[in-house]
N, C-alpha and C positions, 0 to 999 in steps of 0.2 A: 449371556453377555453380559457381564458385571457393570455398574454406574459409571465408573471411570472409562471403561473400554466404550461402552457406548457412545459418551459424552466425546472422545477421540474421534471414533468413526464417524460420528454425526456433524462434527465440524470440518471434516476435510483437510484437518492437519496431517501434515507430513511428517512431523517429528513431536516429541513430547519430552519435557524436561523431568529428571529425577533425581531427587537429592539420596545419594548412596549411602548407606550404611553397614558397618561391619558388624554381626553379631555371631558369637562363637566363630570367627573366623571366614565365615560365609559373607560374600557380598548380596546386599538386597537393593533394591531401588522401592522409594516412596516418591510417587507422582507429587510434583514439586507444589503445582496447586493446594494439596490437602496437609502440607505442613505449614504452621504457624510460627514456631519457635524451635531452636536448637538451645538447651540450656543444661547446665549440671545441675544435678539435684542436690540441694544442700541438705536440707534434713526432712526425712519421712515418716510419716507417723502410721504404724502397721495396722490395719483394720480387723478386729477380731472376726473370726469365722469367713472371712472373704476367700474366696478361692485363691488356689496356689497362685495363679497368675497375677494377681492383685498384688504388687510390693507395697502398696500402702497410698496414704494421699498427701499431697504436700501443697504449699501454699507459693505461689507464682505470680509476683506483682498484684497481691490481692484475691486472686482467684482460685478456688480449690479443685487440685488437680489430681484426677484418680492414674496413678503410674501403674503401669503394664510391664510386668518381668518378660520381656521377647525371648529370652533363654529360656523359660518354663513354657511358654506360649508355643515354643516351637520343637518343645523336646530335648534341647539341649543341656549339656553338662552345666550346673550352675557356677557363676564366678566366685573366686575367691576373695572378699573381701568387698567392700564397696568403693575402693582407690579406681579415681579414672573412669568411673561409670559416667555416660550421657544419657540424655533423653530428646526426645522429638516430640514437640508439642502438637497436638492434632484436636479437631473439632469434631466432634460426631453427636449426631443427634440433638445439640443444642449444649451438650457437655464438653469441659476441658478433660484430654487425656494426653499423659507422657508415654510414649513407649521406651522404654528402659533399653538401651542398646551399647554395644561396648564404643563404638567410636564412629566417628561422622566423616564422610568422605566428600567427594567434590559432587558438584553438580553436573550431569551429563543431559546433553540432549541428543537424543536417539531416534531414529526413522522407525515410525509406529509399523510399516509394512516388514521391519526386520524381525519384530517379536514374533515369540513362537509359542504356542501352546506348551503347557508343563510337561515335560518328558515322562512316558509312562513310568519309568521307575524313581520318581521322586517323591518322596516319603509322604505317604498320606496326610499327617498332618500339615505337612508345608503345602500342599498341593489344595489343602481345603483352604488355605488363606492366601494363595497366589495368583494373580493375574496372570502368569505366562511367565517367560523368561527371555534374558536378552544374552546371546552369546557375545562376549567381548574376549579381547586379546588373552585367551589362556583361563577366562573365568567365565563363571555361569553366573549371571546377575537374576536374582529371582526376585519378581515385582510382586511387591505386598499390596495386595487389595485390601485399604483401609477399612470398608463397610465389612468386611468377612474377618478381618483379625479383631474387631471390636464388636460385631454384631453379635455372636454368641455369646461372649462375656456380659456385655450389657443384656441380654435376655435372661441370661442365668443369674442376675444380679437382682432383677425385676421379681424373681420366680421367689 
């Protein structure tokens, strides 16, 4: 059980709120308690020799934020140009990160009991960073587990 899911299970909550985002046309959900900011990245500085998923660093209100390209992280085709990109600000292990996404959706409140485990046919790269799924009207929302999304990258950066 991941930290987010364990926290939910331990609190007896019947529902959890997710910030929904679109990445490559797919709906994803981030637990709202992990989201600190939603912003449009202005200028990013590329980091030499960084992993491919690291889009660069940027300055957000005086903080240095590491930008993570979620399309690369998920193995999706890259965007054409930088027009219209957005980012979701996350704190992880005392550092600031911006998950580069295509679009921010709405905040959904969903019943924790209706969350399902990852489907067996979910791409392995997605399953490795997913905390399960919610089936919504005609859509599958993949829940992004922030600890898994960033944990592997942070460990690679430290090595």
